[in-house]
C-alpha positions in Angstrom: 21.9 -10.5 -14.9 21.1 -13.2 -12.0 22.3 -10.7 -9.5 20.0 -8.0 -10.9 17.1 -10.1 -10.1 18.1 -10.9 -6.8 17.7 -7.4 -5.8 14.7 -5.6 -4.4 12.9 -2.9 -6.4 14.4 -0.3 -4.3 18.0 -1.3 -5.0 17.1 -1.8 -8.8 15.7 1.5 -9.0 18.9 3.0 -7.3 21.3 1.3 -9.8 19.2 3.0 -12.7 19.3 6.4 -10.8 23.0 6.1 -10.5 23.5 5.1 -14.1 25.0 1.7 -13.1 22.2 -0.2 -14.9 19.9 0.8 -17.6 16.1 0.2 -17.4 16.5 -2.1 -20.6 19.3 -4.3 -18.7 16.9 -4.7 -15.7 13.9 -5.7 -18.0 16.0 -8.0 -20.2 17.1 -9.8 -16.9 13.4 -10.0 -15.8 12.3 -11.5 -19.1 15.4 -14.0 -19.1 14.2 -15.2 -15.6 10.5 -15.3 -16.6 11.4 -17.6 -19.4 13.7 -19.8 -17.3 10.9 -20.5 -14.7 8.0 -20.4 -17.3 6.9 -23.8 -15.8 5.6 -22.2 -12.7 2.9 -20.7 -15.1 3.0 -17.5 -13.3 2.7 -15.0 -16.5 -0.1 -16.0 -18.6 -0.1 -12.9 -20.7 3.8 -12.1 -21.5 4.5 -8.7 -23.1 8.2 -9.4 -23.1 9.3 -7.6 -26.3 7.0 -4.8 -25.7 8.4 -4.3 -22.3 12.0 -4.4 -23.5 11.0 -1.8 -26.1 9.2 0.2 -23.7 12.4 0.2 -21.3 14.6 1.5 -23.9 12.4 4.6 -24.4 11.5 7.6 -22.5 10.0 6.3 -19.1 8.4 8.4 -16.3 10.8 9.9 -13.7 8.9 8.1 -11.0 10.6 6.4 -7.7 11.0 3.1 -9.5 11.9 4.0 -13.0 12.8 1.0 -15.2 12.0 -1.7 -12.4 10.1 -4.6 -14.1 6.5 -5.4 -12.8 3.7 -7.7 -13.3 -0.1 -6.8 -13.2 -2.7 -9.4 -11.8 -5.0 -10.5 -14.4 -8.2 -10.0 -12.3 -8.5 -6.3 -11.2 -5.4 -4.9 -13.1 -7.0 -3.1 -16.0 -4.3 -1.9 -18.5 -5.1 -0.3 -21.7 -4.2 -2.7 -24.8 -3.8 -5.9 -22.4 -5.8 -8.8 -21.9 -8.4 -8.7 -18.8 -9.5 -12.3 -18.6 -10.3 -12.6 -14.5 -9.5 -16.4 -15.0 -12.7 -17.1 -16.9 -13.3 -19.2 -19.8 -15.8 -16.7 -21.1 -13.3 -13.5 -21.4 -10.7 -15.8 -22.3 -12.5 -17.3 -25.3 -13.7 -13.9 -26.2 -10.2 -12.5 -26.4 -11.2 -9.7 -24.2 -8.7 -6.6 -24.0 -9.1 -3.8 -21.9 -9.7 -0.4 -23.4 -8.0 1.9 -20.9 -6.1 2.0 -17.8 -7.7 2.0 -14.3 -6.1 4.5 -11.9 -4.2 2.0 -10.0 -2.4 0.8 -13.5 -1.9 4.6 -14.4 -0.2 5.1 -11.1 2.1 2.3 -11.4 3.2 3.3 -14.9 3.8 6.8 -13.5 5.9 5.4 -11.1 8.4 4.1 -13.9 7.5 0.5 -13.6 7.7 -1.6 -16.7 4.9 -4.3 -17.2 6.4 -7.5 -18.4 3.0 -9.5 -18.3 0.0 -10.3 -16.5 -0.3 -13.0 -14.3 -2.4 -16.1 -13.3 -5.4 -15.7 -10.9 -8.2 -18.2 -9.7 -11.5 -17.3 -11.6 -13.1 -14.4 -10.3 -10.6 -14.7 -7.3 -12.9 -16.5 -5.3 -10.6 -19.2 -4.1 -7.4 -18.9 -2.3 -5.4 -21.0 -4.9 -4.5 -20.1 -8.3 -5.4 -22.9 -10.5 -8.2 -21.9 -13.2 -9.4 -24.0 -15.5 -8.8 -21.5 -18.2 -5.0 -21.3 -17.7 -4.2 -24.3 -15.5 -2.2 -24.2 -11.8 0.5 -21.8 -11.0 3.0 -23.7 -8.9 4.7 -22.5 -5.8 8.5 -21.7 -6.3 9.2 -23.4 -3.1 7.6 -26.6 -3.9 6.0 -27.1 -7.2 3.4 -29.6 -5.9 1.9 -26.9 -3.8 -0.2 -23.6 -4.3 1.3 -20.3 -4.1 -1.9 -19.1 -2.7 -4.7 -16.9 -4.3 -6.1 -14.8 -5.7 -2.7 -13.2 -6.3 -0.9 -16.5 -6.8 0.7 -15.7 -10.1 2.4 -12.4 -8.9 3.6 -13.9 -5.7 5.0 -16.9 -7.6 6.9 -14.3 -10.1 8.1 -12.3 -7.2 9.4 -15.3 -5.2 11.0 -16.9 -8.2 13.0 -13.6 -8.9 11.4 -12.8 -12.1 10.3 -9.2 -10.8 11.0 -7.7 -7.3 7.4 -6.8 -6.6 4.0 -7.5 -8.3 0.3 -6.0 -8.3 -2.0 -7.9 -6.2 -5.7 -7.6 -4.7 -7.1 -8.6 -1.6 -10.9 -9.3 -0.8 -10.4 -11.9 1.9 -6.6 -12.7 2.1 -5.6 -12.5 -1.5 -2.3 -10.3 -0.9 -1.6 -11.9 2.5 -2.2 -15.7 1.9 0.2 -15.7 -1.3 2.7 -13.5 0.4 2.6 -16.2 3.4 3.1 -19.3 1.0 5.6 -17.6 -1.1 8.0 -16.2 1.5 6.8 -12.5 0.6 5.8 -9.2 2.2 2.3 -8.6 1.5 0.4 -5.5 2.7 -3.3 -5.1 2.7 -3.8 -1.5 2.8 -6.6 0.0 5.0 -10.0 0.8 3.4 -10.0 3.7 1.0 -6.2 4.3 1.1 -5.7 3.1 -2.7 -8.4 4.0 -5.1 -10.3 1.5 -7.1 -11.3 4.2 -9.8 -12.3 5.4 -12.1 -15.0 2.9 -12.7 -15.4 1.1 -9.1 -16.2 3.0 -5.9 -15.9 0.0 -3.8 -15.7 -3.7 -4.4 -17.2 -6.3 -2.4 -18.9 -3.9 -0.1 -15.6 -2.1 0.7 -13.7 -5.7 1.4 -11.4 -5.3 -1.5 -8.0 -3.4 -1.1 -5.0 -3.5 -3.8 -1.5 -3.0 -3.7 1.4 -5.7 -4.2 3.4 -8.4 -3.0 7.0 -7.6 -2.4 10.5 -8.8 -1.1 10.9 -6.2 1.3 9.4 -3.7 3.6 10.8 -0.7 2.2 9.6 -1.6 -1.2 6.1 -1.9 0.1 6.2 1.5 1.9 7.7 3.2 -1.0 5.2 1.7 -3.7 2.2 2.7 -1.1 3.6 6.4 -1.4 3.8 6.1 -5.1 0.0 5.0 -5.5 -1.9 5.7 -2.5 -4.5 8.4 -2.3 -8.2 9.0 -3.4 -9.4 9.4 -7.2 -11.9 12.2 -7.9 -15.6 11.1 -6.6 -14.4 8.2 -4.5 -17.1 7.4 -2.0 -14.6 7.2 1.0 -10.9 7.6 1.4 -8.1 7.0 4.1 -6.8 10.1 6.1 -3.3 11.1 4.5 -0.4 9.9 6.4 1.4 12.4 8.9 4.5 11.8 6.5 5.7 9.5 3.6 5.3 5.8 4.2 8.8 5.3 3.4 9.9 7.2 6.5 8.3 4.8 8.7 10.9 2.1 7.8 13.5 2.2 10.5 11.6 4.6 12.6 11.1 3.8 16.1 7.8 2.4 17.1 8.0 2.9 20.7 6.7 0.1 23.1 3.7 -1.1 21.7 0.8 -3.1 23.3 0.6 -6.3 21.1 -1.6 -9.1 21.6 -1.5 -12.4 19.7 -3.0 -15.7 19.1 -1.8 -18.8 17.3 -5.2 -20.2 16.9 -7.9 -19.6 14.3 -11.3 -18.2 15.3 -13.0 -21.0 13.5 -13.3 -23.8 15.9 -13.6 -26.5 13.1 -9.9 -25.3 12.1 -6.6 -26.6 14.0 -3.5 -24.5 13.7 -0.5 -26.7 12.4 1.9 -27.2 15.0 4.8 -25.7 13.0 2.8 -22.6 12.2 1.8 -22.3 16.0 5.3 -22.4 17.1 6.4 -19.8 14.5 3.8 -17.5 15.9 4.8 -18.1 19.5 8.6 -17.5 18.4 7.3 -14.0 16.8 5.6 -13.0 19.9 8.8 -13.7 21.9 10.6 -11.6 19.5 8.4 -8.7 19.8 8.7 -9.0 23.7 12.5 -8.9 23.3 12.2 -5.8 21.0 10.8 -4.0 23.9 6.9 -4.4 23.1 4.3 -5.4 25.8 3.1 -8.6 24.5 0.2 -10.9 25.9 -1.7 -13.5 24.4 -5.0 -11.9 23.5 -7.3 -11.3 20.6 -10.7 -9.4 19.9 -13.3 -12.1 21.1 -15.7 -11.0 18.3 -13.5 -12.6 15.6 -15.2 -16.0 16.9 -18.8 -14.9 16.3 -20.0 -17.5 13.6 -22.8 -15.0 12.6 -20.2 -13.1 10.5 -19.7 -16.1 8.3 -23.3 -16.3 7.3 -23.3 -12.5 6.6 -20.3 -12.8 4.4 -21.9 -16.0 2.5 -25.3 -13.9 1.7 -23.1 -11.2 0.2 -20.6 -13.4 -1.5 -23.1 -14.9 -3.7 -24.5 -11.4 -4.5 -20.9 -10.1 -5.4 -20.2 -13.0 -7.5 -23.5 -13.0 -9.6 -23.0 -9.2 -10.1 -19.4 -10.1 -11.3 -20.9 -12.1 -14.1 -23.3 -9.6 -15.1 -20.4 -7.0 -15.5 -18.7 -9.6 -17.6 -21.6 -10.0 -19.8 -21.8 -6.2 -20.0 -18.3 -6.1 -21.3 -18.8 -9.0 -23.9 -22.4 -7.7 -24.9 -24.0 -11.1 -24.1 -25.0 -12.8 -21.0 -22.3 -15.1 -19.3 -23.9 -18.7 -19.5 -23.0 -21.7 -17.2 -20.3 -23.0 -20.0 -18.2 -19.9 -19.6 -17.3 -20.3 -16.0 -16.3 -23.1 -13.5 -18.9 -25.1 -11.9 -18.2 -23.5 -8.5 -18.3 -20.0 -9.7 -22.0 -20.7 -11.3 -23.2 -22.2 -8.3 -21.9 -19.3 -6.0 -23.5 -16.8 -8.6 -26.8 -18.9 -8.5 -27.0 -18.7 -4.7 -26.4 -14.9 -5.1 -29.4 -14.5 -7.5 -31.7 -16.3 -5.0 -30.9 -13.3 -2.4 -33.3 -10.5 -2.3 -32.2 -7.0 -2.0 -33.4 -6.7 1.4 -31.5 -9.8 2.5 -28.3 -8.5 1.0 -28.7 -5.3 2.6 -29.1 -7.1 5.9 -25.9 -8.9 5.3 -24.1 -5.8 4.7 -25.3 -4.4 7.8 -24.4 -7.6 9.5 -20.7 -7.2 8.5 -20.8 -3.8 9.5 -22.0 -4.6 13.1 -19.4 -7.4 13.3 -16.7 -4.9 12.2 -17.3 -2.4 14.9 -17.2 -5.2 17.8 -13.8 -6.2 16.4 -12.4 -3.0 15.9 -13.2 -1.7 19.5 -10.5 -4.2 20.6 -7.8 -1.6 19.2 -8.9 1.0 21.8 -6.6 -0.7 24.3 -4.1 -2.7 21.9 -1.9 -1.2 19.1 -1.3 -4.7 17.1 -2.6 -8.1 16.7 -0.1 -10.9 15.7 -1.6 -13.9 14.3 -0.7 -16.6 11.6 -1.5 -15.6 8.3 -2.8 -19.0 7.5 -3.2 -21.7 10.0 -1.7 -24.4 7.7 1.4 -24.7 5.3 0.8 -24.2 1.5 -1.8 -27.1 0.4 -1.1 -29.3 -2.5 -2.7 -28.3 -5.7 -6.0 -29.9 -6.7 -7.8 -29.5 -3.5 -10.1 -26.7 -4.8 -11.3 -28.0 -8.0 -15.1 -28.0 -8.2 -17.0 -30.5 -10.2 -20.5 -30.5 -11.6 -21.6 -32.8 -8.8 -20.0 -31.2 -6.0 -19.5 -27.4 -7.1 -18.8 -25.9 -3.7 -15.6 -28.0 -2.8 -13.4 -24.8 -3.4 -15.5 -22.6 -1.2 -15.6 -25.2 1.5 -12.0 -26.0 1.4 -11.1 -22.1 1.4 -12.9 -21.3 4.8 -10.0 -22.6 6.9 -7.1 -20.8 4.9 -9.0 -17.3 5.1 -10.2 -17.6 8.6 -7.3 -15.0 10.0 -7.2 -12.9 6.9 -11.0 -12.3 5.9 -12.0 -10.7 9.2 -9.9 -7.7 8.5 -11.5 -7.2 4.9 -14.7 -6.9 6.7 -13.2 -4.4 9.0 -11.3 -2.7 6.6 -8.3 -2.6 9.0 -4.7 -2.5 7.3 -2.9 -5.8 7.8 0.6 -7.2 6.6 2.0 -10.7 6.2 5.5 -11.2 7.1 7.9 -14.1 6.1 9.0 -14.8 9.4 8.9 -18.3 9.7 9.8 -21.7 7.9 8.7 -25.3 8.1 11.1 -28.2 8.7 10.8 -29.0 5.1 11.7 -25.2 4.2 8.2 -24.0 3.3 7.7 -20.2 4.1 5.3 -19.6 7.1 3.8 -15.9 7.2 2.8 -14.0 10.1 0.4 -11.4 10.1 0.2 -8.1 12.0 -3.1 -6.0 12.2 -3.2 -2.4 13.1 -6.1 -0.1 13.9 -7.7 1.7 11.0 -5.8 3.8 8.6 -2.5 2.9 10.9 -0.3 1.7 8.1 2.3 3.8 9.7 2.5 1.5 12.8 2.5 -1.6 10.7 5.4 -0.4 8.6 7.5 0.6 11.7 7.0 -2.7 13.3 7.3 -4.9 10.2 10.8 -3.0 9.5 11.8 -3.7 13.0 11.2 -7.3 12.5 12.7 -7.4 9.0 16.0 -6.1 10.6 15.9 -8.5 13.8 15.0 -11.7 11.6 16.0 -10.8 8.0 14.8 -13.0 5.1 16.5 -11.3 2.0 18.8 -14.0 1.3 16.1 -17.0 1.4 15.7 -18.3 -1.9 13.3 -21.0 -3.3 14.5 -23.9 -5.3 12.8 -22.6 -8.3 
């Protein structure tokens, strides 16, 4: 059973397809590992027996038939399962989703078996998973540290070997940051590549993308094939790929022009020396692989006006989230239903006029255009995913007298990921480095809009040159 949980999703699915292993065996192995690692507090809504029963039944004949999976308890709406978004308000009401969203339905159609839902910070507002409503999730590489957020519960479950991949979403780095902190692959698809339907056309004015954290590039590519594409009525969608994304794994990327930087565009943020050294090492590796590599990055990344526009919109989005929760519950969310930081950010948003909000969105659009022009001459950008090593738990806790602690602490962590939510470009974090203490260090590659194919080719090339499959955390 332990050997089964060490495999990636593609290998697990191959065993099922060949008849060597049954879906029930895979799911039972995942449940055993989940129970053995429960102190991580990664899975907060288990459905272990239900998943075992489901695996013994008639599963869809998708590419991942019988493979165990987890959904994130923020934007993973699945019929009959809790949807609490890290909030006390939804938790205390015992809210249960009435239906699947389109992505959850596509996960099921791919043959994945959901064994539970994973922990997330309240409304996904900070890059550490330690909500008051469910307590902190711990990083399997060092249980005193955060697994990141907002997909920290999913990342901890995958890193600990419970499941080979887990649902994740990204509005400012929430796929890539947990992937970096937990030693995983985390692709943020380009804007419109994966639908948010049926109830949502866009989230956070187009900044949010959804997919998963995985152990291998081939799993990421195959899962993207399984779930990508628009839903009826989507406001926009990415152009379809020329061929399946799985075919990009192992394909020759040619000699690309790749710029790199080890520094955050935020002048107040200093990159940890071990993180900077890891980025420089990957730049050298890319050059050895035949790419044209130079130290260069988009100058517009350093424009401080982008932060002002983002914060204007961030408050409004948070206020709207609370209104939507009130609609679900049939009663407005009050201050005691959420954490002090969430309430403070929402109150900031309620002070913004409609005209000011639209000006903020327009400012983000202008900023995005200035950044994306850089890819007229370059194919990829390499950066650290996060400028620092995984922080210890407890640094993001808001208090009534200092409610914005978490927001302020988050600024440096998202400084290299959030810009590409604003632009809508695909970006991937790869586990290419380790600190002297053995902590994972993620490296981010960013491609031109809708060019996930280029990202996957180079990511697979780096995985082959610098394999990480044998690395396992202490937990």
